[in-house]
NUTI-671063 format. One record per residue: x, y, z of N, C-alpha, C in turn; residue in one letter. Coordinates in steps of 0.001 Angstrom, whole numbers, padded with zeros to 6 digits, always signed. Example, Ala and Ser with C-alpha at 12.3 -4.5 7.8 and 13.67 -1.06 7.14 Angstrom:
<nodes>
+013190-005690+007800+012300-004500+007800+013200-003300+007800A +012850-002250+007080+013670-001060+007140+012900+000030+007870S 
</nodes>
This chain:
<nodes>
+089816+087269+138669+089953+086001+138032+089558+084765+139031M +088863+083896+138525+088572+082713+139446+089703+081924+139591S +089600+081042+140669+090673+080105+140967+090869+079241+139734R +089790+078612+139222+090046+077743+137983+090540+078473+136806L +090125+079688+136564+090695+080411+135413+092195+080789+135662E +092621+081023+136983+093882+081429+137299+094771+080205+137125S +094308+078909+137402+094961+077687+137242+095397+077362+135866I +094162+077656+134906+094385+077289+133556+095394+078364+132807V +095346+079544+133280+096249+080631+132840+097645+080242+133139V +097816+079822+134467+099233+079631+134927+099715+078359+134195G +098894+077295+133951+099299+076082+133343+099673+076392+131741A +098979+077251+131229+099291+077641+129748+100676+078400+129656A +100892+079286+130671+102161+080024+130704+103278+078985+130932I +103088+078262+131927+104160+077239+132364+104504+076396+131242A +103642+076015+130307+104010+075262+129156+104573+075999+128083V +104147+077232+127776+104551+078029+126721+105950+078552+126822A +106307+078959+128071+107678+079593+128298+108699+078639+128052C +108746+077521+128625+109766+076461+128279+109870+076073+126905P +108566+075894+126264+108486+075447+124964+109133+076396+123932L +108777+077852+124106+109358+078796+123286+110843+078902+123330L +111482+078784+124512+112808+078912+124733+113638+077586+124204L +112877+076381+124386+113460+075217+123744+113530+075342+122358F +112455+075688+121652+112519+075660+120251+113460+076919+119764V +113421+077976+120427+114251+079126+119949+115672+078786+120003F +116205+078186+121065+117611+077761+121190+117897+076553+120233C +116965+075676+120034+117142+074550+119084+117259+075111+117686W +116235+075872+117170+116293+076295+115891+117383+077311+115464W +117606+078049+116474+118811+079191+116302+120092+078516+116035T +120503+077531+116915+121835+076861+116859+121822+075985+115600T +120590+075359+115260+120602+074520+114116+120932+075325+112866A +120057+076510+112768+120344+077341+111628+121730+077862+111397A +122434+078160+112552+123698+078564+112430+124618+077453+111910L +124286+076308+112424+125083+075127+111992+124840+074695+110481Q +123578+074634+110056+123252+074334+108654+123897+075335+107769M +123830+076640+108117+124344+077671+107198+125828+077845+107345N +126466+077107+108165+127838+077199+108466+128264+078518+108895R +127424+079297+109704+127865+080494+110122+128818+080394+111331V +128575+079405+112151+129432+078952+113183+129763+077505+113172L +130957+077048+113639+131196+075601+113677+130533+074995+114833P +129165+074733+114668+128433+074291+115803+128278+072835+115545I +128492+071945+116644+128275+070417+116417+126814+070142+116783S +126323+068986+116395+125185+068500+116675+124789+068430+118204V +125828+068010+118887+125806+067845+120321+125532+069176+120879D +126139+070211+120482+126045+071603+120992+124573+072024+120760F +124009+071761+119679+122563+072139+119247+121566+071385+120184T +121867+070142+120529+121079+069476+121546+121117+070014+122804I +122315+070374+123201+122603+070854+124617+121903+072296+124736A +122000+072993+123707+121363+074468+123798+119928+074277+123714A +119276+073391+123073+117928+073135+123150+117352+072913+124625A +118123+071830+125271+117894+071529+126564+118080+072661+127584W +119179+073440+127335+119377+074643+128285+118253+075557+128015T +117758+075805+126872+116478+076708+126804+115363+076217+127549G +115177+074856+127481+114073+074311+128264+114269+074443+129720L +115557+074208+130225+115723+074331+131569+115453+075841+132065A +116010+076811+131123+115819+078283+131436+114427+078620+131649L +113577+078004+130587+112253+078260+130702+111471+077780+131944G +111909+076527+132455+111302+076032+133702+111782+076930+134874V +113111+077403+134899+113551+078265+135963+112694+079628+135871A +112301+080079+134882+111663+081348+134714+110152+081114+135180L +109754+079984+134859+108240+079583+135468+108338+079566+136865D +109279+078970+137531+109408+078886+139060+109453+080324+139742L +110068+081148+138947+110243+082569+139538+109154+083461+139203G +108498+083318+137924+107600+084426+137612+106322+084027+137085F +105948+082710+137069+104716+082275+136446+103435+082869+137296V +103500+082994+138499+102475+083575+139323+102162+084940+139001R +103311+085753+138856+103195+087217+138397+102689+087372+137115R +103170+086501+136194+102726+086683+134721+101196+086347+134683W +100878+085358+135392+099445+084872+135409+098453+086085+135848A +098938+086710+137016+098041+087835+137482+097952+088966+136325R +099003+089157+135715+099008+090233+134757+098691+089775+133316G +098115+088605+133086+097935+087971+131781+097015+088769+130955F +096005+089149+131573+094884+089859+130709+095213+091490+130510Y +096225+091888+131190+096649+093294+131057+098049+093461+130340A +098590+092234+129766+099782+092256+129108+099807+093166+127784A +100944+093690+127473+101116+094474+126396+100744+093723+125074N +099843+094215+124273+099347+093548+123130+100350+093300+122061L +101348+094140+121938+102488+093817+120963+103153+092622+121329R +103453+092401+122646+104129+091267+123158+103223+089858+122863V +101989+090041+123105+101092+089043+122864+100975+088582+121319M +101022+089662+120482+101112+089344+119074+102323+088671+118583V +103434+089108+119291+104700+088581+118919+104696+087105+119263F +104279+086820+120557+104204+085419+120969+103329+084550+120228L +102192+085134+119822+101186+084390+118990+101848+083996+117749Y +102674+084968+117032+103240+084512+115801+104353+083499+115999L +104914+083618+117159+106029+082573+117347+105352+081219+117590C +104338+081139+118390+103578+079860+118559+102923+079318+117249L +102543+080333+116450+101904+079739+115159+102973+079237+114299S +104183+079647+114213+105341+078975+113514+105612+077695+114055V +105575+077545+115440+105781+076265+116055+104714+075244+115741I +103505+075766+115620+102346+074948+115469+102396+074282+113995A +102861+075201+113016+103056+074710+111741+104085+073566+111564V +105269+073838+112289+106298+072806+112267+105925+071488+113060A +105176+071608+114124+104833+070413+114930+103748+069653+114229F +102892+070357+113525+101809+069645+112853+102200+069295+111298C +103460+069529+111020+103967+069107+109628+103096+069843+108637M +102824+071087+108739+102142+071778+107723+100731+071752+107817G +100057+070774+108509+098635+070626+108641+098072+071964+109560V +097046+072580+109044+096654+073748+109735+095937+073625+111063P +095777+072326+111533+094987+072112+112711+095540+072854+113927L +096808+072937+114153+097389+073574+115212+097052+075061+115228G +097161+075566+114079+096919+077082+113816+095434+077381+114174N +094596+076521+113723+093038+076652+113950+092824+076618+115615L +093578+075772+116199+093436+075741+117695+093814+076890+118296V +095133+077286+117807+095698+078536+118399+094878+079833+118196L +094425+079876+117065+093479+081036+116753+092246+081073+117577G +091829+079979+117915+090583+079794+118788+090874+080203+120090T +091991+079769+120641+092567+080176+121922+092710+081732+121967I +093173+082270+120891+093290+083893+120863+091944+084423+120928A +090912+083877+120471+089682+084518+120596+089147+084373+122079G +089426+083206+122744+089160+083117+124165+089873+084113+124976L +091070+084349+124664+091959+085394+125373+091256+086728+125189Y +090927+087066+124040+090350+088413+123681+089126+088574+124549V +088235+087506+124571+086985+087671+125226+087177+087974+126615G +088134+087076+127281+088265+087220+128716+089029+088483+129117R +089966+089064+128231+090622+090146+128436+089680+091310+128555R +088666+091338+127707+087680+092520+127816+086701+092350+128977H +086502+091113+129370+085701+091040+130580+086262+091642+131710V +087618+091139+131829+088378+091732+133092+088656+093132+133015H +088694+093731+131805+088815+095273+131723+087445+095923+131768A +086395+095213+131930+085052+095716+132042+084881+096580+130777R +085138+096143+129520+085019+096859+128419+083589+096906+127993A +083260+097803+127166+081807+097924+126693+081708+096863+125475S +080385+096656+125151+080201+095705+123915+080704+096320+122757A +080704+097607+122535+081229+098385+121286+082691+098099+121258E +083372+098245+122217+084783+098177+122357+085226+096724+122030T +084375+095744+122679+084787+094382+122278+084397+094058+120898F +083310+094502+120361+082977+094161+118998+084092+094603+117918A +084681+095777+118210+085721+096193+117374+086961+095430+117523K +087366+094919+118743+088524+094164+118991+088400+092795+118456S +087212+092159+118685+087105+090820+118281+087205+090753+116685V +086607+091754+116110+086670+091838+114625+088190+091839+114167R +088975+092774+114726+090407+092871+114388+091106+091564+114710Q +090833+091094+115742+091557+089770+116209+091246+088597+115366T +089965+088435+114991+089575+087373+114064+090177+087627+112746S +090272+088814+112180+090834+088936+110955+092420+088675+110982L +092975+089085+112096+094368+088894+112185+094763+087288+112296F +093981+086638+113027+094221+085086+113292+093944+084405+111930A +092881+084878+111299+092478+084195+109986+093568+084457+109018A +094074+085650+108966+095306+086066+107929+096512+085235+108294A +096797+085057+109522+098027+084244+109830+097924+082819+109343V +096616+082205+109829+096516+080804+109423+096494+080734+107878T +095842+081512+107222+095828+081393+105647+097135+081618+104997A +097958+082638+105625+099154+083059+104853+100219+081989+105195L +100149+081331+106387+101138+080373+106626+100896+079100+105890E +099491+078847+105499+099285+077558+104955+099535+077751+103402S +099624+078958+102906+099647+079128+101339+100971+078524+100929L +102053+079065+101448+103417+078519+100859+103505+076973+101054P +102988+076514+102096+102968+074989+102429+102169+074323+101306I +100891+074770+100862+100117+074252+099853+100810+074301+098565G +101521+075281+098209+102181+075520+096928+103326+074577+096897L +104128+074521+097974+105324+073550+098019+104823+072045+097832L +103560+071856+098394+103071+070428+098186+102781+070076+096835G +102586+071103+096058+102357+070804+094555+103506+070287+093824L +104651+070481+094483+105961+070107+093850+106390+068702+094401G +105593+068101+095322+105859+066841+095741+105152+065744+095057E +105739+064880+094381+105058+063951+093506+104082+062977+094184R +104597+062587+095365+103698+061608+096200+102463+062277+096638H +102477+063692+096804+101298+064235+097234+100358+064436+096024I +101006+065027+094964+100195+065178+093654+099498+063858+093248T +100446+062799+093420+100021+061608+092913+098710+061048+093619G +098813+061105+094872+097690+060749+095729+096343+061540+095383R +096557+062857+095196+095485+063783+094908+094900+063321+093473I +095804+063050+092644+095252+062727+091260+094561+061437+091315A +095076+060469+092104+094369+059185+092298+092982+059337+092782A +092841+060212+093679+091432+060446+094367+090566+061269+093644M +091064+062247+092718+090107+063064+092021+090014+062738+090540T +090961+061827+089989+090997+061440+088710+091659+062559+087722G +092209+063551+088420+092883+064573+087571+094312+064175+087369L +094938+064647+086192+096206+064277+085827+097211+065155+086794S +098341+064647+087020+099412+065416+087890+099823+066679+087195E +099958+066673+085910+100370+067912+085222+099375+068834+085354S +098209+068524+085473+097039+069608+085708+097099+070090+087169L +097392+069293+088059+097523+069685+089520+098703+070607+089741L +099800+070403+089060+100921+071210+089322+100907+072580+088454T +099934+072737+087668+099653+073896+086944+098660+074899+087636G +098010+075756+086893+097111+076721+087345+095943+076230+088149P +095550+074935+087743+094456+074296+088437+094693+074045+089926V +095905+073430+090122+096453+073227+091424+096697+074437+092192G +097190+075404+091602+097467+076666+092335+096076+077317+092727M +095225+077273+091814+093910+077737+092201+093108+077005+093365G +093520+075720+093328+092800+074931+094368+093465+075285+095740A +094719+075501+095731+095376+075894+096961+094847+077255+097541V +094650+078161+096548+094217+079510+096945+092804+079470+097529L +091896+078667+096920+090513+078349+097365+090422+077748+098812V +091390+076782+099017+091561+076151+100444+092021+077120+101324L +092933+077949+101018+093416+078943+101928+092389+079976+102336C +091567+080317+101226+090503+081118+101612+089450+080563+102400G +089231+079292+102234+088309+078516+103122+088859+078568+104575L +090208+078273+104739+090788+078211+105991+090552+079627+106703L +090749+080765+105823+090506+081995+106426+089074+082199+106983F +088178+081726+106324+086743+081790+106810+086478+080968+108059V +087075+079826+108037+086836+078839+109231+087569+079482+110467I +088830+080008+110247+089536+080552+111458+088919+081832+111884Q +088396+082708+111041+087589+083876+111501+086349+083469+112377Y +085675+082531+111744+084561+082088+112440+084794+081478+113890G +085798+080693+113937+086242+079869+115334+086745+081054+116153C +087505+081968+115772+088075+082998+116688+086851+083904+117147T +086115+084208+116270+085065+085130+116696+084003+084418+117605R +083776+083218+117356+082750+082487+118136+083463+082299+119559L +084720+081990+119657+085340+081681+120995+085344+082965+121733A +085734+083969+121135+085757+085420+121744+084367+085799+122345A +083322+085533+121566+082058+085884+121952+081521+085023+123257T +081826+083678+123175+081425+082843+124210+082169+083229+125460V +083463+083536+125372+084313+083944+126443+083940+085335+127073A +083395+086234+126277+083004+087671+126656+081710+087454+127520F +080837+086474+127007+079496+086402+127644+079431+085579+128874R +080571+084795+129098+080734+083860+130200+080785+084616+131469A +080078+084172+132523+080214+084699+133808+081522+084585+134420E 
</nodes>
């Protein structure tokens, strides 16, 4: 791994670790509070979130170099789990807009390409892997966008704007026509994500 690539990988890990722990502690305590599972105060939720962030920074200080060295040899199940966690965070932070997921899926393509370069994999092995990865990333992006699109049909301010732009009635948008449009758009997202992931992986695999 070149020095530049090592720095980029280390920086990505250094950001991801505190972010994941921050969100995990925040959302977990908030869920327990809102569902009244435990008598947790808002102040406790805030403290738990910052504690998760601090723990992530501490883990970075102790392990980021080791994790960076083994980044391309990491367990794929762990990487898939982390990808799914980050994809949920991307949906939340982008307020349902799939831009974050498209970027994340593209990064997944870069990872797969570089992983096979460092493993000195054959072109045939890479081709099979990139196809699976692209399908997985595309499915995640499309499936996470589907419920958001369907929920959007129930928001009058959203359907009102769409009706004003398209000239269609709101009642039509909330019916089969609207649902069909959401399905078509999710299918389009699937194709775009597949192409972005595959292209990124191919470029990364062919890079010196």
